[in-house]
KEBA-643746 format. One line per 2 residues: number of its first residue (from 0); their letters; for each residue x, y, z of N, C-alpha, C. Coordinates in nm, 2 decimals. Atoms other than C-alpha are relative to their C-alpha. Layout:
BEGIN
NUM) a) X Y Z X Y Z X Y Z ~ ...
***
This chain:
BEGIN
0) md) -0.05 -0.06 -0.14 -2.39 -1.46 0.09 0.11 -0.07 0.02 ~ -0.13 0.07 -0.04 -2.05 -1.52 0.21 0.03 0.05 0.14
2) gp) -0.03 -0.06 -0.13 -1.89 -1.48 0.54 0.10 -0.12 0.08 ~ -0.08 0.10 -0.07 -1.64 -1.68 0.79 -0.07 -0.09 0.08
4) aa) 0.10 0.07 -0.06 -1.76 -1.95 0.98 -0.05 0.04 0.12 ~ 0.09 -0.04 -0.12 -2.01 -1.92 1.27 -0.03 0.16 -0.01
6) sg) 0.03 -0.13 0.00 -2.10 -1.59 1.13 -0.16 0.03 -0.01 ~ 0.15 -0.04 -0.02 -2.46 -1.65 1.14 -0.07 -0.03 -0.15
8) ke) 0.07 0.00 0.15 -2.52 -1.72 0.74 -0.14 -0.08 0.01 ~ 0.10 0.08 0.01 -2.75 -2.02 0.79 -0.12 0.08 0.06
10) ki) 0.13 -0.09 -0.06 -2.99 -1.81 1.03 -0.04 0.08 -0.09 ~ 0.03 -0.15 0.09 -2.98 -1.51 0.81 -0.07 -0.07 -0.15
12) sk) 0.05 0.05 0.11 -3.05 -1.72 0.50 -0.13 -0.05 0.01 ~ 0.16 0.08 -0.04 -3.35 -1.92 0.64 -0.09 0.12 0.02
14) yi) 0.10 -0.12 -0.02 -3.48 -1.57 0.73 -0.03 0.03 -0.12 ~ 0.01 -0.06 0.12 -3.43 -1.44 0.39 -0.10 -0.09 -0.08
16) sk) 0.07 0.11 0.09 -3.57 -1.77 0.23 -0.16 0.00 0.04 ~ 0.16 0.01 -0.06 -3.90 -1.77 0.46 -0.06 0.15 -0.04
18) kw) 0.07 -0.15 -0.01 -3.96 -1.37 0.45 -0.01 0.03 -0.20 ~ 0.00 -0.05 0.15 -3.88 -1.35 0.05 -0.04 -0.11 -0.11
20) nl) 0.04 0.13 0.09 -3.99 -1.70 -0.08 0.12 -0.02 -0.08 ~ -0.10 0.06 0.06 -3.65 -1.79 -0.20 0.04 -0.15 0.04
22) kh) -0.05 0.13 -0.04 -3.51 -2.12 -0.21 0.14 0.00 0.05 ~ -0.13 -0.01 -0.09 -3.22 -2.19 0.04 0.10 -0.10 -0.04
24) ld) -0.09 0.11 0.02 -2.90 -2.36 -0.04 0.11 0.01 0.10 ~ -0.11 0.00 -0.10 -2.64 -2.41 0.25 0.10 -0.09 -0.09
26) sg) -0.12 0.05 0.04 -2.31 -2.48 0.07 0.08 -0.08 0.07 ~ -0.09 0.05 -0.14 -2.15 -2.57 0.41 -0.07 -0.15 0.00
28) il) 0.08 0.13 0.00 -2.40 -2.89 0.40 0.09 -0.09 -0.09 ~ -0.04 0.09 0.13 -2.25 -3.03 0.08 0.15 -0.05 0.06
30) yr) -0.13 0.02 -0.05 -1.88 -2.99 0.22 0.01 -0.09 0.13 ~ 0.01 0.07 -0.14 -1.98 -3.14 0.57 -0.03 -0.15 -0.05
32) rl) 0.04 0.11 0.04 -2.16 -3.42 0.39 0.11 -0.09 -0.05 ~ -0.11 0.07 0.07 -1.86 -3.51 0.19 0.12 -0.04 0.09
34) al) -0.11 0.05 -0.11 -1.62 -3.49 0.49 -0.06 -0.12 0.06 ~ 0.05 0.12 -0.08 -1.83 -3.74 0.68 0.00 -0.11 -0.08
36) il) -0.04 0.09 0.11 -1.81 -3.97 0.35 0.16 -0.03 0.00 ~ -0.16 0.02 0.01 -1.43 -3.94 0.32 0.07 -0.06 0.12
38) ln) -0.06 0.04 -0.11 -1.38 -3.99 0.68 -0.05 -0.15 0.03 ~ 0.07 0.14 -0.01 -1.60 -4.31 0.70 0.07 -0.11 -0.07
40) dk) -0.07 0.10 0.11 -1.44 -4.44 0.38 0.14 -0.01 0.01 ~ -0.15 0.00 -0.01 -1.09 -4.36 0.51 0.08 0.05 -0.11
42) ik) -0.06 -0.04 0.15 -1.01 -4.17 0.19 0.13 0.08 0.05 ~ -0.10 -0.08 -0.02 -0.65 -4.01 0.20 -0.01 0.13 -0.08
44) in) 0.03 -0.13 0.08 -0.69 -3.64 0.14 0.12 0.06 -0.05 ~ -0.10 -0.04 0.07 -0.34 -3.60 0.02 0.04 -0.09 -0.13
46) ns) -0.01 0.12 0.14 -0.40 -3.88 -0.26 -0.11 0.07 -0.10 ~ 0.10 -0.03 0.10 -0.57 -3.67 -0.55 -0.08 -0.09 -0.08
48) ne) 0.05 0.10 0.09 -0.62 -3.96 -0.75 -0.10 -0.08 0.09 ~ 0.08 0.06 -0.10 -0.79 -4.14 -0.46 -0.13 0.08 0.02
50) ik) 0.11 -0.07 -0.03 -1.03 -3.87 -0.39 -0.06 0.01 -0.16 ~ 0.06 -0.03 0.14 -1.10 -3.80 -0.78 -0.10 -0.12 -0.01
52) kk) 0.07 0.13 0.04 -1.21 -4.18 -0.80 -0.13 0.01 0.09 ~ 0.11 0.02 -0.08 -1.43 -4.16 -0.48 -0.09 0.14 -0.04
54) lr) 0.10 -0.11 0.02 -1.60 -3.82 -0.60 -0.09 -0.06 -0.13 ~ 0.08 0.08 0.14 -1.68 -4.04 -0.96 -0.10 -0.08 0.07
56) ei) 0.09 0.11 -0.05 -1.84 -4.30 -0.74 -0.11 0.05 0.08 ~ 0.13 -0.06 -0.07 -2.05 -4.07 -0.53 -0.09 0.08 -0.08
58) gn) 0.09 -0.06 0.08 -2.19 -3.88 -0.79 -0.09 0.13 0.03 ~ 0.08 -0.11 -0.06 -2.44 -3.68 -0.59 0.01 -0.01 0.14
60) is) 0.04 0.01 -0.16 -2.51 -3.59 -0.21 -0.10 0.08 0.03 ~ 0.13 -0.05 -0.05 -2.80 -3.52 -0.02 0.03 0.16 0.05
62) fr) 0.01 -0.14 -0.05 -2.88 -3.15 0.06 -0.06 0.01 0.13 ~ 0.06 0.02 -0.13 -3.06 -3.26 0.37 0.09 0.04 0.13
64) ks) -0.09 -0.03 -0.13 -2.93 -3.13 0.71 -0.02 -0.12 0.10 ~ -0.02 0.14 -0.09 -2.82 -3.40 0.99 0.09 0.05 0.11
66) kk) -0.11 -0.02 -0.11 -2.68 -3.37 1.32 0.13 -0.03 0.01 ~ -0.14 0.08 0.01 -2.42 -3.62 1.25 0.10 0.10 -0.10
68) ir) -0.12 -0.10 0.07 -2.24 -3.33 1.02 0.01 0.11 0.06 ~ 0.00 -0.12 -0.05 -2.29 -3.05 1.25 0.11 -0.01 0.14
70) tq) -0.11 0.00 -0.09 -2.00 -3.15 1.49 0.12 0.08 -0.02 ~ -0.10 -0.05 0.03 -1.69 -2.99 1.53 0.09 -0.06 -0.06
72) ki) -0.07 0.09 0.06 -1.50 -3.26 1.40 -0.02 0.01 -0.14 ~ 0.03 -0.03 0.11 -1.68 -3.25 1.10 0.05 0.12 -0.06
74) gn) -0.01 -0.14 0.04 -1.67 -2.89 1.06 0.15 0.03 -0.04 ~ -0.16 -0.02 0.03 -1.27 -2.88 1.09 0.05 -0.09 -0.12
76) fa) -0.04 0.09 0.12 -1.23 -3.18 0.83 -0.06 0.07 -0.13 ~ 0.07 -0.05 0.12 -1.47 -3.01 0.60 0.09 0.13 -0.04
78) si) -0.08 -0.10 0.03 -1.23 -2.69 0.63 0.12 -0.06 -0.08 ~ -0.12 0.07 0.06 -0.95 -2.92 0.53 -0.01 -0.04 -0.14
80) ia) 0.02 0.04 0.11 -1.09 -3.11 0.23 -0.03 0.13 -0.10 ~ 0.03 -0.13 0.07 -1.20 -2.74 0.09 0.10 0.04 -0.07
82) vn) -0.09 -0.06 0.09 -0.86 -2.67 -0.03 0.03 -0.08 -0.13 ~ -0.02 0.07 0.13 -0.88 -2.93 -0.29 -0.08 0.04 -0.10
84) ks) 0.05 -0.08 0.11 -0.95 -2.80 -0.63 -0.10 -0.12 -0.05 ~ 0.11 0.11 0.05 -1.15 -3.15 -0.75 -0.11 0.01 0.08
86) ir) 0.12 -0.03 -0.09 -1.36 -3.11 -0.43 -0.07 0.11 -0.01 ~ 0.07 -0.12 0.02 -1.42 -2.76 -0.49 -0.10 0.00 -0.13
88) ef) 0.06 0.00 0.12 -1.53 -2.81 -0.85 -0.12 -0.11 0.03 ~ 0.10 0.08 -0.01 -1.74 -3.11 -0.75 -0.11 0.06 0.08
90) in) 0.12 -0.06 -0.06 -1.96 -2.91 -0.50 -0.03 0.12 -0.07 ~ 0.05 -0.10 0.08 -1.97 -2.62 -0.72 -0.10 -0.03 -0.12
92) nl) 0.11 0.04 0.10 -2.14 -2.82 -0.98 -0.13 -0.08 0.05 ~ 0.13 0.01 -0.08 -2.37 -2.95 -0.73 -0.09 0.11 0.02
94) qy) 0.07 -0.11 -0.04 -2.46 -2.61 -0.65 -0.09 0.04 -0.13 ~ 0.05 -0.04 0.13 -2.51 -2.52 -1.04 -0.14 -0.09 -0.02
96) nf) 0.11 0.09 0.04 -2.73 -2.83 -1.09 -0.14 0.02 0.09 ~ 0.12 -0.01 -0.07 -2.95 -2.74 -0.78 -0.07 0.10 -0.05
98) vk) 0.08 -0.08 0.07 -3.03 -2.42 -0.94 -0.08 -0.01 -0.13 ~ 0.07 0.05 0.12 -3.10 -2.55 -1.27 -0.12 -0.08 0.00
100) kn) 0.13 0.09 -0.01 -3.35 -2.81 -1.13 -0.12 0.06 0.07 ~ 0.08 -0.06 -0.09 -3.51 -2.55 -0.92 -0.05 0.15 -0.08
102) kn) 0.02 -0.13 0.09 -3.59 -2.28 -1.20 -0.12 0.05 0.03 ~ 0.15 -0.05 -0.02 -3.96 -2.26 -1.11 -0.01 0.08 0.12
104) yr) -0.02 -0.09 -0.11 -3.85 -2.08 -0.78 0.02 0.13 -0.06 ~ -0.01 -0.14 0.01 -3.87 -1.72 -0.76 0.13 0.05 0.00
106) gf) -0.14 -0.02 -0.01 -3.50 -1.71 -0.68 0.08 -0.07 0.13 ~ -0.08 0.07 -0.12 -3.24 -1.84 -0.43 0.09 0.09 0.08
108) vi) -0.08 -0.06 -0.11 -3.05 -1.75 -0.12 0.10 -0.10 0.03 ~ -0.10 0.09 -0.02 -2.71 -1.92 -0.13 0.10 0.04 0.07
110) dg) -0.09 -0.02 -0.08 -2.46 -1.93 0.15 0.13 -0.06 0.01 ~ -0.13 0.10 -0.01 -2.09 -2.03 0.19 0.09 0.09 0.01
112) rd) -0.12 -0.09 -0.01 -1.74 -1.89 0.15 0.03 0.05 -0.13 ~ -0.06 -0.05 0.12 -1.70 -1.83 -0.22 -0.10 0.00 -0.10
114) ig) 0.12 -0.04 0.10 -2.05 -1.77 -0.36 -0.01 0.11 -0.10 ~ -0.02 -0.10 0.08 -2.02 -1.44 -0.46 0.13 0.04 -0.09
116) sv) -0.12 -0.04 0.08 -1.67 -1.43 -0.57 0.05 -0.12 -0.08 ~ -0.03 0.11 0.07 -1.67 -1.79 -0.74 -0.11 -0.05 -0.07
118) vf) 0.11 0.10 0.05 -1.98 -1.98 -0.78 -0.09 0.09 -0.07 ~ 0.09 -0.09 0.06 -2.22 -1.71 -0.87 0.03 0.14 0.01
120) kn) -0.05 -0.12 0.03 -2.04 -1.41 -0.99 -0.11 0.10 -0.02 ~ 0.11 -0.08 0.05 -2.37 -1.28 -1.14 -0.11 0.02 0.09
122) ad) 0.14 -0.02 -0.07 -2.60 -1.28 -0.83 -0.03 0.15 -0.01 ~ 0.07 -0.12 -0.01 -2.84 -1.01 -0.81 0.06 0.10 0.13
124) lk) -0.05 -0.06 -0.12 -2.72 -0.92 -0.47 0.10 -0.10 0.07 ~ -0.13 0.08 -0.07 -2.39 -1.02 -0.27 0.00 0.06 0.14
126) lf) -0.02 -0.03 -0.14 -2.39 -1.00 0.09 0.15 -0.07 0.06 ~ -0.11 0.05 -0.07 -2.07 -1.05 0.32 -0.04 0.02 0.14
128) iv) 0.05 -0.04 -0.15 -2.15 -1.11 0.69 0.14 0.01 0.08 ~ -0.10 -0.06 -0.06 -1.92 -0.96 0.92 0.00 -0.02 0.16
130) vn) 0.02 0.03 -0.13 -1.88 -1.09 1.29 0.14 -0.05 0.06 ~ -0.14 0.02 -0.05 -1.54 -1.07 1.51 0.00 -0.15 0.06
132) ae) -0.04 0.14 -0.05 -1.38 -1.41 1.61 -0.08 -0.04 0.12 ~ 0.05 0.01 -0.11 -1.48 -1.37 1.97 -0.15 -0.05 -0.01
134) ir) 0.15 0.01 0.01 -1.84 -1.35 1.91 -0.03 -0.12 -0.06 ~ 0.06 0.13 0.05 -1.87 -1.63 1.68 0.05 -0.11 0.08
136) ak) -0.01 0.11 -0.08 -1.68 -1.84 1.89 -0.09 -0.04 0.12 ~ 0.06 0.01 -0.10 -1.90 -1.77 2.19 -0.16 -0.07 -0.07
138) rr) 0.12 0.04 0.08 -2.21 -1.84 1.93 0.01 -0.18 -0.02 ~ -0.02 0.16 0.01 -2.06 -2.19 1.83 0.02 -0.08 0.11
140) yk) -0.01 0.09 -0.13 -1.99 -2.29 2.17 -0.12 -0.02 0.05 ~ 0.14 0.02 -0.04 -2.34 -2.23 2.27 -0.07 -0.09 -0.06
142) ql) 0.07 0.08 0.10 -2.47 -2.41 1.95 0.04 -0.15 0.06 ~ -0.06 0.14 -0.05 -2.24 -2.73 2.06 -0.06 -0.06 0.12
144) id) 0.03 0.03 -0.13 -2.34 -2.72 2.42 -0.15 -0.05 -0.01 ~ 0.14 0.02 0.01 -2.71 -2.69 2.35 -0.05 -0.13 -0.09
146) sg) 0.03 0.10 0.07 -2.69 -2.96 2.09 0.05 -0.15 0.08 ~ -0.04 0.11 -0.08 -2.54 -3.19 2.36 0.15 -0.07 -0.03
148) ek) -0.15 0.05 0.01 -2.16 -3.20 2.25 0.06 0.07 0.09 ~ -0.10 -0.08 -0.09 -1.89 -3.13 2.49 0.09 0.10 -0.08
150) si) -0.08 -0.10 0.06 -1.71 -2.83 2.42 0.06 0.09 0.08 ~ -0.06 -0.09 -0.07 -1.46 -2.59 2.54 0.03 0.12 -0.06
152) yp) 0.02 -0.14 0.06 -1.48 -2.21 2.45 0.15 0.02 -0.06 ~ -0.12 -0.04 0.08 -1.09 -2.15 2.41 0.06 -0.07 -0.11
154) ki) -0.02 0.09 0.10 -1.04 -2.45 2.19 -0.11 0.04 -0.12 ~ 0.11 -0.02 0.09 -1.35 -2.34 1.97 0.06 0.15 -0.07
156) lk) -0.06 -0.15 0.03 -1.19 -1.97 1.96 0.13 -0.03 -0.09 ~ -0.11 0.03 0.06 -0.88 -2.12 1.84 -0.01 -0.06 -0.13
158) di) 0.05 0.07 0.11 -1.03 -2.35 1.59 -0.06 0.11 -0.11 ~ 0.06 -0.08 0.10 -1.24 -2.08 1.43 0.09 0.11 -0.04
160) kl) -0.13 -0.12 0.05 -0.91 -1.82 1.40 0.07 -0.12 -0.11 ~ -0.10 0.11 0.08 -0.72 -2.14 1.26 -0.08 -0.01 -0.16
162) rd) 0.07 0.04 0.10 -1.01 -2.21 1.01 -0.01 0.11 -0.10 ~ 0.00 -0.16 0.08 -1.04 -1.80 0.91 0.13 -0.01 -0.07
164) kk) -0.14 0.00 0.06 -0.67 -1.86 0.83 0.01 -0.08 -0.13 ~ -0.01 0.10 0.10 -0.71 -2.16 0.63 -0.09 0.04 -0.14
166) dk) 0.10 -0.03 0.10 -1.02 -2.01 0.44 0.06 0.14 -0.08 ~ -0.03 -0.11 0.07 -0.85 -1.70 0.35 0.14 -0.03 -0.09
168) nr) -0.14 0.00 0.07 -0.51 -1.82 0.25 -0.02 -0.13 -0.08 ~ 0.00 0.12 0.12 -0.61 -2.14 0.04 0.02 0.06 -0.14
170) kn) -0.03 -0.06 0.17 -0.52 -2.12 -0.32 -0.12 -0.01 -0.08 ~ 0.13 0.03 0.10 -0.86 -2.26 -0.47 -0.09 0.07 0.08
172) sp) 0.14 -0.06 -0.04 -1.15 -2.01 -0.41 0.03 0.06 0.16 ~ -0.03 -0.07 -0.13 -1.01 -1.82 -0.08 -0.10 0.07 0.04
174) lv) 0.12 -0.09 -0.05 -1.25 -1.64 0.14 0.04 0.14 -0.03 ~ -0.01 -0.16 0.05 -1.27 -1.28 -0.01 -0.12 0.07 0.01
176) ip) 0.13 -0.07 0.04 -1.50 -1.00 -0.01 -0.01 0.04 -0.13 ~ -0.02 -0.04 0.13 -1.62 -0.95 -0.34 -0.03 0.14 -0.01
178) kd) 0.01 -0.14 0.01 -1.61 -0.59 -0.48 -0.12 0.09 0.02 ~ 0.14 -0.06 -0.01 -1.96 -0.55 -0.52 -0.09 -0.04 0.11
180) ay) 0.08 0.05 -0.10 -2.07 -0.71 -0.20 -0.01 0.11 0.09 ~ 0.05 -0.08 -0.12 -2.26 -0.53 0.09 0.06 -0.07 0.11
182) hi) -0.05 0.06 -0.12 -2.09 -0.56 0.42 -0.11 -0.01 0.11 ~ 0.12 -0.01 -0.11 -2.36 -0.66 0.69 0.06 -0.06 0.14
184) nn) -0.04 0.05 -0.14 -2.27 -0.67 1.04 -0.10 -0.06 0.08 ~ 0.10 0.11 -0.06 -2.42 -0.95 1.23 0.04 0.00 0.15
186) eg) -0.05 0.05 -0.16 -2.25 -0.90 1.59 -0.12 0.07 0.12 ~ 0.09 -0.03 -0.09 -2.56 -0.71 1.74 -0.14 -0.09 0.00
188) kf) 0.15 0.09 -0.01 -2.95 -0.81 1.77 0.00 -0.02 -0.17 ~ 0.02 0.05 0.11 -3.06 -1.01 1.49 -0.10 0.07 -0.09
190) kk) 0.07 -0.07 0.08 -3.33 -0.78 1.37 0.06 0.13 -0.06 ~ -0.08 -0.09 0.04 -3.07 -0.51 1.33 0.07 -0.04 -0.14
192) tt) -0.07 0.06 0.12 -2.91 -0.74 1.07 -0.10 0.00 -0.09 ~ 0.09 0.02 0.11 -3.22 -0.83 0.89 -0.06 0.12 -0.05
194) dq) 0.05 -0.10 0.03 -3.32 -0.46 0.87 0.07 0.05 -0.12 ~ -0.07 -0.05 0.11 -3.02 -0.40 0.67 0.01 -0.08 -0.11
196) in) 0.01 0.07 0.11 -3.07 -0.67 0.44 -0.12 0.01 -0.07 ~ 0.11 -0.01 0.07 -3.44 -0.61 0.37 0.00 0.14 -0.06
198) kl) -0.02 -0.17 0.08 -3.35 -0.24 0.27 0.05 -0.03 -0.15 ~ -0.03 0.03 0.12 -3.16 -0.40 0.00 -0.05 -0.08 -0.08
200) lk) 0.08 0.10 0.07 -3.37 -0.67 -0.11 -0.12 0.09 -0.04 ~ 0.12 -0.10 0.06 -3.64 -0.39 -0.15 0.03 0.07 -0.13
202) kl) -0.06 -0.06 0.12 -3.42 -0.23 -0.40 0.01 -0.07 -0.12 ~ -0.01 0.07 0.13 -3.43 -0.50 -0.63 -0.11 -0.02 -0.09
***
């Protein structure tokens, strides 16, 4: 499952995971966790040798969710480091290993920006979540306010549009709609979204 920032991929993936008994992996967690590590260790993101050395030291990253990595600052920095080829290869390998280690599961629902286009090109079903920037900004604003983080809607909207631009125009694994992906509109009620997806999953 792919889609732009704040399009609701995590919520949809959690639903699918529970409904269809699939193992869920949110690739965004990995980028956010790595972003936090690089920020804390003050790694220069324009120094490729320094990044490669740090990635070798890290070796692995926790897949657990945490409030520490859900801030707007971490999200923006995760988008910045995502353009780095070494970082994308590192994260992709973590995802491949995750699937290999959990082969006993019925299947997986994995969400991100390049899952269907790069990471798992042979997925049984590819979904691309569509939501306009204004709706995504309102949802992200509410999410941040509810979590206790100070936030300003116009800035959120600006950040989301900037992130879209970065994701779509980066050299390595840009955000694209895979040719064989189904477009899922998630601008309305959640049930309408899940009804679309359940119809597709029933055909598998």
